[in-house]
N, CA, C and O atoms as a Tripos MOL2 file, in Angstrom:
@<TRIPOS>MOLECULE
protein
  264   263    66     0     0
PROTEIN
NO_CHARGES

@<TRIPOS>ATOM
      1 N         -31.7980   26.0820   44.5730 N.3       1 MET1
      2 CA        -30.8280   26.2240   45.2300 C.3       1 MET1
      3 C         -30.4350   27.5270   45.5010 C.2       1 MET1
      4 O         -29.7700   27.7050   46.5210 O.2       1 MET1
      5 N         -30.7630   28.6540   44.6610 N.am      2 ASN2
      6 CA        -30.3270   30.3100   44.8410 C.3       2 ASN2
      7 C         -30.6420   31.0620   46.2270 C.2       2 ASN2
      8 O         -30.1080   32.0710   46.6890 O.2       2 ASN2
      9 N         -31.9060   30.0840   46.8670 N.am      3 PHE3
     10 CA        -32.0580   30.6750   47.9830 C.3       3 PHE3
     11 C         -31.1770   29.9940   49.3890 C.2       3 PHE3
     12 O         -30.6960   30.5930   50.3510 O.2       3 PHE3
     13 N         -31.1920   28.3880   49.0420 N.am      4 LEU4
     14 CA        -29.9430   27.5000   49.9770 C.3       4 LEU4
     15 C         -28.5260   28.5140   49.7180 C.2       4 LEU4
     16 O         -28.1430   29.2350   50.6390 O.2       4 LEU4
     17 N         -28.0310   28.5000   48.8120 N.am      5 ASN5
     18 CA        -26.7330   28.8700   48.1770 C.3       5 ASN5
     19 C         -26.2730   30.5060   48.8930 C.2       5 ASN5
     20 O         -25.2220   30.8370   49.4400 O.2       5 ASN5
     21 N         -27.4840   31.2760   48.6300 N.am      6 THR6
     22 CA        -27.2720   32.6690   49.2240 C.3       6 THR6
     23 C         -27.2380   32.7950   50.6670 C.2       6 THR6
     24 O         -26.6100   33.6740   51.2580 O.2       6 THR6
     25 N         -27.8890   31.9490   51.1820 N.am      7 LEU7
     26 CA        -28.0190   32.0250   52.8970 C.3       7 LEU7
     27 C         -26.9750   31.0720   53.6990 C.2       7 LEU7
     28 O         -26.7920   31.0060   54.9150 O.2       7 LEU7
     29 N         -26.5480   30.5840   52.9840 N.am      8 GLY8
     30 CA        -24.9210   29.7480   53.4430 C.3       8 GLY8
     31 C         -25.8220   28.4820   54.5420 C.2       8 GLY8
     32 O         -27.0060   28.1630   54.4310 O.2       8 GLY8
     33 N         -24.9890   28.0430   55.3870 N.am      9 GLU9
     34 CA        -25.1990   26.9690   56.6440 C.3       9 GLU9
     35 C         -25.1060   27.7790   57.9490 C.2       9 GLU9
     36 O         -24.5940   27.1720   58.8890 O.2       9 GLU9
     37 N         -25.4810   28.9510   58.1570 N.am     10 LYS10
     38 CA        -25.2560   29.2230   59.4380 C.3      10 LYS10
     39 C         -26.7730   29.4150   60.1270 C.2      10 LYS10
     40 O         -26.8940   29.8050   61.2890 O.2      10 LYS10
     41 N         -27.4370   29.2280   59.6270 N.am     11 TRP11
     42 CA        -29.1940   29.1090   60.0100 C.3      11 TRP11
     43 C         -29.5710   27.8390   59.8640 C.2      11 TRP11
     44 O         -29.1770   27.2130   58.8800 O.2      11 TRP11
     45 N         -30.4280   27.2210   60.8520 N.am     12 ASN12
     46 CA        -31.0830   26.2270   60.6990 C.3      12 ASN12
     47 C         -32.7350   26.9400   60.0370 C.2      12 ASN12
     48 O         -33.3090   27.9450   60.4540 O.2      12 ASN12
     49 N         -33.0910   26.1790   59.1140 N.am     13 ILE13
     50 CA        -34.6150   26.3730   58.2910 C.3      13 ILE13
     51 C         -35.4170   25.1920   59.5890 C.2      13 ILE13
     52 O         -35.3040   23.9920   59.8420 O.2      13 ILE13
     53 N         -36.3580   26.5350   60.2400 N.am     14 THR14
     54 CA        -37.4370   25.2900   61.1810 C.3      14 THR14
     55 C         -38.3770   25.3960   60.4970 C.2      14 THR14
     56 O         -39.1200   24.4510   60.7630 O.2      14 THR14
     57 N         -38.8160   26.0380   59.7120 N.am     15 LEU15
     58 CA        -40.4220   26.0500   58.9290 C.3      15 LEU15
     59 C         -39.9560   26.7220   57.2730 C.2      15 LEU15
     60 O         -39.2510   27.6030   56.7820 O.2      15 LEU15
     61 N         -40.7880   25.7420   56.9150 N.am     16 PHE16
     62 CA        -40.8260   26.2750   55.2630 C.3      16 PHE16
     63 C         -42.1790   25.5960   54.6400 C.2      16 PHE16
     64 O         -42.5350   24.4460   54.8950 O.2      16 PHE16
     65 N         -42.8860   26.5240   53.7610 N.am     17 HIS17
     66 CA        -44.2620   26.0900   53.2560 C.3      17 HIS17
     67 C         -43.9230   26.5810   51.9010 C.2      17 HIS17
     68 O         -42.8380   27.1530   51.7890 O.2      17 HIS17
     69 N         -44.5950   26.4650   50.9640 N.am     18 TYR18
     70 CA        -44.2510   26.9620   49.6090 C.3      18 TYR18
     71 C         -45.8880   26.5560   49.2000 C.2      18 TYR18
     72 O         -46.5410   25.5590   49.5080 O.2      18 TYR18
     73 N         -46.3340   28.0010   48.2140 N.am     19 ARG19
     74 CA        -47.7610   27.2920   47.8020 C.3      19 ARG19
     75 C         -47.4310   28.1430   46.5340 C.2      19 ARG19
     76 O         -47.0670   29.3180   46.5990 O.2      19 ARG19
     77 N         -47.6040   27.3910   45.2970 N.am     20 ASN20
     78 CA        -47.8590   27.5110   44.1170 C.3      20 ASN20
     79 C         -49.3180   27.8910   43.6500 C.2      20 ASN20
     80 O         -50.2900   27.2730   44.0850 O.2      20 ASN20
     81 N         -49.4490   29.0060   42.6820 N.am     21 TYR21
     82 CA        -50.9410   29.1510   42.2080 C.3      21 TYR21
     83 C         -50.8190   29.1900   41.0150 C.2      21 TYR21
     84 O         -51.4260   29.9900   40.3050 O.2      21 TYR21
     85 N         -49.6280   27.9200   40.4050 N.am     22 GLY22
     86 CA        -50.1400   27.4220   38.6520 C.3      22 GLY22
     87 C         -49.3810   28.3940   37.9330 C.2      22 GLY22
     88 O         -49.5730   28.3900   36.7170 O.2      22 GLY22
     89 N         -48.3530   29.4440   38.5020 N.am     23 ALA23
     90 CA        -47.5710   30.5180   37.7780 C.3      23 ALA23
     91 C         -46.1010   29.9010   38.0240 C.2      23 ALA23
     92 O         -45.6900   28.7990   38.3890 O.2      23 ALA23
     93 N         -45.5720   30.9760   37.7000 N.am     24 ALA24
     94 CA        -43.7680   30.7590   37.3360 C.3      24 ALA24
     95 C         -43.4630   31.1650   38.7410 C.2      24 ALA24
     96 O         -42.2570   31.0380   38.9550 O.2      24 ALA24
     97 N         -44.1750   31.6420   39.8510 N.am     25 ILE25
     98 CA        -43.6700   32.4050   41.1170 C.3      25 ILE25
     99 C         -44.8950   31.8840   41.7990 C.2      25 ILE25
    100 O         -46.0050   31.6290   41.3310 O.2      25 ILE25
    101 N         -44.2880   31.7580   43.3890 N.am     26 GLY26
    102 CA        -45.0070   31.2420   44.2210 C.3      26 GLY26
    103 C         -44.5260   31.6380   45.6100 C.2      26 GLY26
    104 O         -43.3490   31.7890   45.9390 O.2      26 GLY26
    105 N         -45.7170   31.8010   46.4590 N.am     27 ASP27
    106 CA        -45.5570   32.6720   48.1110 C.3      27 ASP27
    107 C         -44.5530   31.3700   48.7040 C.2      27 ASP27
    108 O         -44.5550   30.2200   48.2650 O.2      27 ASP27
    109 N         -43.7510   31.8830   49.7700 N.am     28 VAL28
    110 CA        -43.0680   31.2610   50.4390 C.3      28 VAL28
    111 C         -42.8090   31.7890   52.1450 C.2      28 VAL28
    112 O         -42.2490   32.8130   52.5350 O.2      28 VAL28
    113 N         -43.3510   30.8380   52.8340 N.am     29 LEU29
    114 CA        -42.8700   30.9790   54.3650 C.3      29 LEU29
    115 C         -42.0960   30.2940   54.8700 C.2      29 LEU29
    116 O         -42.3820   29.1000   54.9570 O.2      29 LEU29
    117 N         -40.6410   30.8370   55.4720 N.am     30 ALA30
    118 CA        -39.7550   30.4820   55.8580 C.3      30 ALA30
    119 C         -39.3790   30.8810   57.4250 C.2      30 ALA30
    120 O         -39.4890   32.0460   57.8080 O.2      30 ALA30
    121 N         -38.9260   29.8140   58.2970 N.am     31 GLY31
    122 CA        -38.9190   30.2950   59.2540 C.3      31 GLY31
    123 C         -37.3000   29.8980   59.8420 C.2      31 GLY31
    124 O         -36.8420   28.7660   59.6880 O.2      31 GLY31
    125 N         -36.6060   30.8940   60.4610 N.am     32 PHE32
    126 CA        -35.1910   30.6340   60.7230 C.3      32 PHE32
    127 C         -34.9530   30.6380   62.2060 C.2      32 PHE32
    128 O         -35.5510   31.3920   62.9740 O.2      32 PHE32
    129 N         -34.1360   29.8430   62.5340 N.am     33 GLU33
    130 CA        -33.1740   30.0860   64.0870 C.3      33 GLU33
    131 C         -32.3320   30.6340   64.2280 C.2      33 GLU33
    132 O         -31.2690   30.0370   64.0520 O.2      33 GLU33
    133 N         -32.2910   31.9440   64.5870 N.am     34 ILE34
    134 CA        -31.5730   32.7410   64.7470 C.3      34 ILE34
    135 C         -30.8710   33.7680   65.7200 C.2      34 ILE34
    136 O         -31.7760   34.5980   65.8080 O.2      34 ILE34
    137 N         -30.1200   34.1220   66.2980 N.am     35 ALA35
    138 CA        -30.0210   34.7440   67.7250 C.3      35 ALA35
    139 C         -30.6130   36.2690   67.3610 C.2      35 ALA35
    140 O         -31.4390   36.8430   68.0710 O.2      35 ALA35
    141 N         -30.0610   36.8080   66.1640 N.am     36 ASP36
    142 CA        -29.9820   38.4320   66.0150 C.3      36 ASP36
    143 C         -30.4990   38.9400   64.6640 C.2      36 ASP36
    144 O         -29.6420   39.4350   63.9330 O.2      36 ASP36
    145 N         -31.7780   38.9000   64.2070 N.am     37 PRO37
    146 CA        -32.5730   39.3880   62.7820 C.3      37 PRO37
    147 C         -31.4730   40.0990   62.2030 C.2      37 PRO37
    148 O         -31.2790   39.8070   61.0230 O.2      37 PRO37
    149 N         -30.8190   40.8150   62.6190 N.am     38 SER38
    150 CA        -30.2590   41.4810   61.5550 C.3      38 SER38
    151 C         -28.9220   41.0950   60.9570 C.2      38 SER38
    152 O         -28.4470   41.6970   59.9940 O.2      38 SER38
    153 N         -28.3380   40.0860   61.5510 N.am     39 GLU39
    154 CA        -27.5390   38.9090   60.8810 C.3      39 GLU39
    155 C         -28.2190   38.4980   59.5040 C.2      39 GLU39
    156 O         -27.4010   38.1780   58.6410 O.2      39 GLU39
    157 N         -29.1080   38.4620   59.2560 N.am     40 ILE40
    158 CA        -29.7760   37.6750   58.0860 C.3      40 ILE40
    159 C         -30.0640   38.6290   57.0590 C.2      40 ILE40
    160 O         -30.0570   38.3220   55.8670 O.2      40 ILE40
    161 N         -30.3600   39.9690   57.5560 N.am     41 GLU41
    162 CA        -30.9250   40.4660   56.4150 C.3      41 GLU41
    163 C         -30.0130   40.8540   55.6740 C.2      41 GLU41
    164 O         -30.4490   41.2760   54.6020 O.2      41 GLU41
    165 N         -28.6530   40.9050   55.8040 N.am     42 GLY42
    166 CA        -27.7130   41.1070   54.3750 C.3      42 GLY42
    167 C         -27.8870   40.3950   53.1800 C.2      42 GLY42
    168 O         -27.7760   40.7620   52.0100 O.2      42 GLY42
    169 N         -28.3020   38.8470   53.8900 N.am     43 HIS43
    170 CA        -28.3700   37.7470   52.8970 C.3      43 HIS43
    171 C         -29.9840   37.4330   52.2930 C.2      43 HIS43
    172 O         -30.2240   36.8840   51.2180 O.2      43 HIS43
    173 N         -31.2090   38.0330   53.4830 N.am     44 LEU44
    174 CA        -32.0630   38.3610   52.5810 C.3      44 LEU44
    175 C         -32.2190   39.5790   51.0730 C.2      44 LEU44
    176 O         -32.8650   39.3680   50.0470 O.2      44 LEU44
    177 N         -31.5750   40.5460   51.3410 N.am     45 GLU45
    178 CA        -31.0690   41.4080   50.5250 C.3      45 GLU45
    179 C         -30.2820   40.8920   49.3540 C.2      45 GLU45
    180 O         -30.5560   41.2800   48.2180 O.2      45 GLU45
    181 N         -29.4750   40.1750   49.5470 N.am     46 ALA46
    182 CA        -28.9510   39.9560   48.2100 C.3      46 ALA46
    183 C         -29.8160   38.4350   47.7750 C.2      46 ALA46
    184 O         -29.0050   37.8540   47.0540 O.2      46 ALA46
    185 N         -30.6580   37.8420   47.8520 N.am     47 LEU47
    186 CA        -31.6880   37.0390   47.3470 C.3      47 LEU47
    187 C         -32.4270   38.0200   46.3420 C.2      47 LEU47
    188 O         -32.6060   37.7800   45.1480 O.2      47 LEU47
    189 N         -32.8470   39.2230   47.0540 N.am     48 GLY48
    190 CA        -33.6440   40.3590   45.7420 C.3      48 GLY48
    191 C         -34.9020   39.8100   45.8530 C.2      48 GLY48
    192 O         -35.6610   40.4920   45.1630 O.2      48 GLY48
    193 N         -35.5660   38.7850   46.4610 N.am     49 TYR49
    194 CA        -36.9720   38.4900   46.6380 C.3      49 TYR49
    195 C         -37.7680   39.4700   48.0690 C.2      49 TYR49
    196 O         -37.2890   39.4850   49.2020 O.2      49 TYR49
    197 N         -38.6790   40.0060   47.7710 N.am     50 PRO50
    198 CA        -39.3830   40.5120   48.9870 C.3      50 PRO50
    199 C         -39.5270   39.8880   49.9750 C.2      50 PRO50
    200 O         -39.9720   38.7440   49.8710 O.2      50 PRO50
    201 N         -39.2200   40.3950   51.1910 N.am     51 TYR51
    202 CA        -39.4720   39.7750   52.1940 C.3      51 TYR51
    203 C         -39.9190   40.6670   53.9880 C.2      51 TYR51
    204 O         -39.5830   41.7740   54.4070 O.2      51 TYR51
    205 N         -40.5930   39.8050   54.4970 N.am     52 GLN52
    206 CA        -40.7560   40.7610   56.1530 C.3      52 GLN52
    207 C         -40.2950   39.8560   57.1580 C.2      52 GLN52
    208 O         -40.3210   38.6260   57.2150 O.2      52 GLN52
    209 N         -39.8390   40.7900   57.9910 N.am     53 LEU53
    210 CA        -39.4420   39.9760   59.2580 C.3      53 LEU53
    211 C         -40.6610   40.3090   60.1210 C.2      53 LEU53
    212 O         -41.2570   41.3850   60.1690 O.2      53 LEU53
    213 N         -40.9500   39.0460   60.8750 N.am     54 VAL54
    214 CA        -42.2660   39.0440   61.3190 C.3      54 VAL54
    215 C         -41.9650   38.6470   62.6030 C.2      54 VAL54
    216 O         -42.9880   38.0670   62.9650 O.2      54 VAL54
    217 N         -41.1270   38.6100   63.5560 N.am     55 SER55
    218 CA        -40.2500   38.0220   64.8140 C.3      55 SER55
    219 C         -40.9220   39.0880   65.8690 C.2      55 SER55
    220 O         -41.0640   38.6490   67.0110 O.2      55 SER55
    221 N         -41.3560   40.4440   65.6220 N.am     56 GLY56
    222 CA        -42.0580   41.1680   66.6090 C.3      56 GLY56
    223 C         -43.7740   40.9620   66.2590 C.2      56 GLY56
    224 O         -44.5450   41.5780   66.9940 O.2      56 GLY56
    225 N         -44.2290   40.2980   65.3990 N.am     57 ASN57
    226 CA        -45.8310   40.4100   65.1990 C.3      57 ASN57
    227 C         -46.2330   39.6130   66.1970 C.2      57 ASN57
    228 O         -45.5450   38.6640   66.5730 O.2      57 ASN57
    229 N         -47.3820   39.9170   66.7210 N.am     58 SER58
    230 CA        -48.1550   39.1810   67.9590 C.3      58 SER58
    231 C         -48.7430   38.2180   67.4110 C.2      58 SER58
    232 O         -49.0820   37.6220   68.4330 O.2      58 SER58
    233 N         -49.1370   37.5880   66.5580 N.am     59 SER59
    234 CA        -49.5990   36.7550   65.8000 C.3      59 SER59
    235 C         -48.1020   35.4710   66.1440 C.2      59 SER59
    236 O         -47.8980   34.6140   67.0040 O.2      59 SER59
    237 N         -47.5690   35.8300   65.2930 N.am     60 TYR60
    238 CA        -45.9440   35.0550   65.3510 C.3      60 TYR60
    239 C         -45.5590   34.6200   67.2230 C.2      60 TYR60
    240 O         -44.9610   33.6220   67.6230 O.2      60 TYR60
    241 N         -45.9660   35.4100   67.8000 N.am     61 ARG61
    242 CA        -45.6990   35.3130   69.2360 C.3      61 ARG61
    243 C         -46.8220   34.1050   69.5800 C.2      61 ARG61
    244 O         -46.5970   33.0460   70.1660 O.2      61 ARG61
    245 N         -48.1040   34.5900   69.0320 N.am     62 THR62
    246 CA        -48.6250   33.3550   69.6360 C.3      62 THR62
    247 C         -48.7320   31.9880   68.9640 C.2      62 THR62
    248 O         -49.0480   30.9370   69.5230 O.2      62 THR62
    249 N         -48.4070   32.1710   67.6270 N.am     63 PHE63
    250 CA        -48.3660   30.7830   67.5210 C.3      63 PHE63
    251 C         -46.9790   29.9920   67.5440 C.2      63 PHE63
    252 O         -46.7640   28.9650   66.9010 O.2      63 PHE63
    253 N         -46.0870   30.6280   68.3750 N.am     64 LEU64
    254 CA        -44.7470   29.6570   69.3130 C.3      64 LEU64
    255 C         -45.5530   29.3260   70.1650 C.2      64 LEU64
    256 O         -45.3150   28.1340   70.3620 O.2      64 LEU64
    257 N         -46.4410   29.6620   70.8580 N.am     65 ARG65
    258 CA        -46.8650   29.1410   72.2840 C.3      65 ARG65
    259 C         -47.8260   28.0190   72.3760 C.2      65 ARG65
    260 O         -48.0330   27.4310   73.4380 O.2      65 ARG65
    261 N         -48.5300   27.6630   71.0350 N.am     66 CYS66
    262 CA        -48.6500   26.1930   70.8820 C.3      66 CYS66
    263 C         -47.9550   24.9960   70.7160 C.2      66 CYS66
    264 O         -48.5690   23.9320   70.6330 O.2      66 CYS66
@<TRIPOS>BOND
     1     1     2 1
     2     2     3 1
     3     3     4 2
     4     3     5 am
     5     5     6 1
     6     6     7 1
     7     7     8 2
     8     7     9 am
     9     9    10 1
    10    10    11 1
    11    11    12 2
    12    11    13 am
    13    13    14 1
    14    14    15 1
    15    15    16 2
    16    15    17 am
    17    17    18 1
    18    18    19 1
    19    19    20 2
    20    19    21 am
    21    21    22 1
    22    22    23 1
    23    23    24 2
    24    23    25 am
    25    25    26 1
    26    26    27 1
    27    27    28 2
    28    27    29 am
    29    29    30 1
    30    30    31 1
    31    31    32 2
    32    31    33 am
    33    33    34 1
    34    34    35 1
    35    35    36 2
    36    35    37 am
    37    37    38 1
    38    38    39 1
    39    39    40 2
    40    39    41 am
    41    41    42 1
    42    42    43 1
    43    43    44 2
    44    43    45 am
    45    45    46 1
    46    46    47 1
    47    47    48 2
    48    47    49 am
    49    49    50 1
    50    50    51 1
    51    51    52 2
    52    51    53 am
    53    53    54 1
    54    54    55 1
    55    55    56 2
    56    55    57 am
    57    57    58 1
    58    58    59 1
    59    59    60 2
    60    59    61 am
    61    61    62 1
    62    62    63 1
    63    63    64 2
    64    63    65 am
    65    65    66 1
    66    66    67 1
    67    67    68 2
    68    67    69 am
    69    69    70 1
    70    70    71 1
    71    71    72 2
    72    71    73 am
    73    73    74 1
    74    74    75 1
    75    75    76 2
    76    75    77 am
    77    77    78 1
    78    78    79 1
    79    79    80 2
    80    79    81 am
    81    81    82 1
    82    82    83 1
    83    83    84 2
    84    83    85 am
    85    85    86 1
    86    86    87 1
    87    87    88 2
    88    87    89 am
    89    89    90 1
    90    90    91 1
    91    91    92 2
    92    91    93 am
    93    93    94 1
    94    94    95 1
    95    95    96 2
    96    95    97 am
    97    97    98 1
    98    98    99 1
    99    99   100 2
   100    99   101 am
   101   101   102 1
   102   102   103 1
   103   103   104 2
   104   103   105 am
   105   105   106 1
   106   106   107 1
   107   107   108 2
   108   107   109 am
   109   109   110 1
   110   110   111 1
   111   111   112 2
   112   111   113 am
   113   113   114 1
   114   114   115 1
   115   115   116 2
   116   115   117 am
   117   117   118 1
   118   118   119 1
   119   119   120 2
   120   119   121 am
   121   121   122 1
   122   122   123 1
   123   123   124 2
   124   123   125 am
   125   125   126 1
   126   126   127 1
   127   127   128 2
   128   127   129 am
   129   129   130 1
   130   130   131 1
   131   131   132 2
   132   131   133 am
   133   133   134 1
   134   134   135 1
   135   135   136 2
   136   135   137 am
   137   137   138 1
   138   138   139 1
   139   139   140 2
   140   139   141 am
   141   141   142 1
   142   142   143 1
   143   143   144 2
   144   143   145 am
   145   145   146 1
   146   146   147 1
   147   147   148 2
   148   147   149 am
   149   149   150 1
   150   150   151 1
   151   151   152 2
   152   151   153 am
   153   153   154 1
   154   154   155 1
   155   155   156 2
   156   155   157 am
   157   157   158 1
   158   158   159 1
   159   159   160 2
   160   159   161 am
   161   161   162 1
   162   162   163 1
   163   163   164 2
   164   163   165 am
   165   165   166 1
   166   166   167 1
   167   167   168 2
   168   167   169 am
   169   169   170 1
   170   170   171 1
   171   171   172 2
   172   171   173 am
   173   173   174 1
   174   174   175 1
   175   175   176 2
   176   175   177 am
   177   177   178 1
   178   178   179 1
   179   179   180 2
   180   179   181 am
   181   181   182 1
   182   182   183 1
   183   183   184 2
   184   183   185 am
   185   185   186 1
   186   186   187 1
   187   187   188 2
   188   187   189 am
   189   189   190 1
   190   190   191 1
   191   191   192 2
   192   191   193 am
   193   193   194 1
   194   194   195 1
   195   195   196 2
   196   195   197 am
   197   197   198 1
   198   198   199 1
   199   199   200 2
   200   199   201 am
   201   201   202 1
   202   202   203 1
   203   203   204 2
   204   203   205 am
   205   205   206 1
   206   206   207 1
   207   207   208 2
   208   207   209 am
   209   209   210 1
   210   210   211 1
   211   211   212 2
   212   211   213 am
   213   213   214 1
   214   214   215 1
   215   215   216 2
   216   215   217 am
   217   217   218 1
   218   218   219 1
   219   219   220 2
   220   219   221 am
   221   221   222 1
   222   222   223 1
   223   223   224 2
   224   223   225 am
   225   225   226 1
   226   226   227 1
   227   227   228 2
   228   227   229 am
   229   229   230 1
   230   230   231 1
   231   231   232 2
   232   231   233 am
   233   233   234 1
   234   234   235 1
   235   235   236 2
   236   235   237 am
   237   237   238 1
   238   238   239 1
   239   239   240 2
   240   239   241 am
   241   241   242 1
   242   242   243 1
   243   243   244 2
   244   243   245 am
   245   245   246 1
   246   246   247 1
   247   247   248 2
   248   247   249 am
   249   249   250 1
   250   250   251 1
   251   251   252 2
   252   251   253 am
   253   253   254 1
   254   254   255 1
   255   255   256 2
   256   255   257 am
   257   257   258 1
   258   258   259 1
   259   259   260 2
   260   259   261 am
   261   261   262 1
   262   262   263 1
   263   263   264 2
@<TRIPOS>SUBSTRUCTURE
     1 MET1         2 RESIDUE 1 A MET
     2 ASN2         6 RESIDUE 1 A ASN
     3 PHE3        10 RESIDUE 1 A PHE
     4 LEU4        14 RESIDUE 1 A LEU
     5 ASN5        18 RESIDUE 1 A ASN
     6 THR6        22 RESIDUE 1 A THR
     7 LEU7        26 RESIDUE 1 A LEU
     8 GLY8        30 RESIDUE 1 A GLY
     9 GLU9        34 RESIDUE 1 A GLU
    10 LYS10       38 RESIDUE 1 A LYS
    11 TRP11       42 RESIDUE 1 A TRP
    12 ASN12       46 RESIDUE 1 A ASN
    13 ILE13       50 RESIDUE 1 A ILE
    14 THR14       54 RESIDUE 1 A THR
    15 LEU15       58 RESIDUE 1 A LEU
    16 PHE16       62 RESIDUE 1 A PHE
    17 HIS17       66 RESIDUE 1 A HIS
    18 TYR18       70 RESIDUE 1 A TYR
    19 ARG19       74 RESIDUE 1 A ARG
    20 ASN20       78 RESIDUE 1 A ASN
    21 TYR21       82 RESIDUE 1 A TYR
    22 GLY22       86 RESIDUE 1 A GLY
    23 ALA23       90 RESIDUE 1 A ALA
    24 ALA24       94 RESIDUE 1 A ALA
    25 ILE25       98 RESIDUE 1 A ILE
    26 GLY26      102 RESIDUE 1 A GLY
    27 ASP27      106 RESIDUE 1 A ASP
    28 VAL28      110 RESIDUE 1 A VAL
    29 LEU29      114 RESIDUE 1 A LEU
    30 ALA30      118 RESIDUE 1 A ALA
    31 GLY31      122 RESIDUE 1 A GLY
    32 PHE32      126 RESIDUE 1 A PHE
    33 GLU33      130 RESIDUE 1 A GLU
    34 ILE34      134 RESIDUE 1 A ILE
    35 ALA35      138 RESIDUE 1 A ALA
    36 ASP36      142 RESIDUE 1 A ASP
    37 PRO37      146 RESIDUE 1 A PRO
    38 SER38      150 RESIDUE 1 A SER
    39 GLU39      154 RESIDUE 1 A GLU
    40 ILE40      158 RESIDUE 1 A ILE
    41 GLU41      162 RESIDUE 1 A GLU
    42 GLY42      166 RESIDUE 1 A GLY
    43 HIS43      170 RESIDUE 1 A HIS
    44 LEU44      174 RESIDUE 1 A LEU
    45 GLU45      178 RESIDUE 1 A GLU
    46 ALA46      182 RESIDUE 1 A ALA
    47 LEU47      186 RESIDUE 1 A LEU
    48 GLY48      190 RESIDUE 1 A GLY
    49 TYR49      194 RESIDUE 1 A TYR
    50 PRO50      198 RESIDUE 1 A PRO
    51 TYR51      202 RESIDUE 1 A TYR
    52 GLN52      206 RESIDUE 1 A GLN
    53 LEU53      210 RESIDUE 1 A LEU
    54 VAL54      214 RESIDUE 1 A VAL
    55 SER55      218 RESIDUE 1 A SER
    56 GLY56      222 RESIDUE 1 A GLY
    57 ASN57      226 RESIDUE 1 A ASN
    58 SER58      230 RESIDUE 1 A SER
    59 SER59      234 RESIDUE 1 A SER
    60 TYR60      238 RESIDUE 1 A TYR
    61 ARG61      242 RESIDUE 1 A ARG
    62 THR62      246 RESIDUE 1 A THR
    63 PHE63      250 RESIDUE 1 A PHE
    64 LEU64      254 RESIDUE 1 A LEU
    65 ARG65      258 RESIDUE 1 A ARG
    66 CYS66      262 RESIDUE 1 A CYS
């Protein structure tokens, strides 16, 4: 709930994948429909979780063409 409450209702979550390795933590892959990545960065920082913006990654662009 912290994740959703911190991000608010401004962006659509278009992809969400969670992988738990049997511990108290897990990995999350989340995709958002946003016009400007700088708009969401403050919200991601407020979460306090490590993250990477991958919109400039060539694999990301290839994935979207499928």
